[in-house]
C-alpha positions, -999 to +999 in steps of 0.1 A: -639+300+529-607+294+510-595+317+482-564+322+462-554+357+451-532+360+420-514+393+418-493+411+392-466+432+409-444+460+397-410+447+388-386+450+418-413+452+444-421+416+447-404+409+481-418+442+496-454+432+485-451+397+498-438+410+531-468+433+535-493+408+523-482+383+550-492+408+577-528+408+566-552+389+588-567+360+568-536+355+547-522+321+554-495+318+528-480+340+501-454+332+474-435+349+447-440+330+414-427+332+379-450+334+349-481+354+342-487+361+379-460+374+402-476+363+435-500+336+448-517+343+481-538+318+500-566+334+521-588+317+546-618+338+560-653+332+573-673+351+547-673+369+514-674+402+532-642+393+550-627+382+517-636+415+501-617+433+529-586+412+525-586+416+487-591+453+490-561+455+514-539+435+490-549+457+461-540+488+481-504+477+486-479+498+467-466+478+437-497+456+433-509+463+397-539+439+394-554+408+410-576+379+402-593+360+430-602+324+428-628+312+454-628+275+464-662+258+465 
């Protein structure tokens, strides 16, 4: 299962958040972006249950303000 997590991050914490996100199992790529979203994170997992765990971990990182998850079909 492929998903992209779009995240808003508190100003000044973008590099810290990306560094932590990259340590999460299932995260394949993570980038700081400019615009409405501050980060784009590519996730590959085997199930929705695993995706839920990854997204929950991302949301728990200090500086992550909100997320939107796009699931590939």
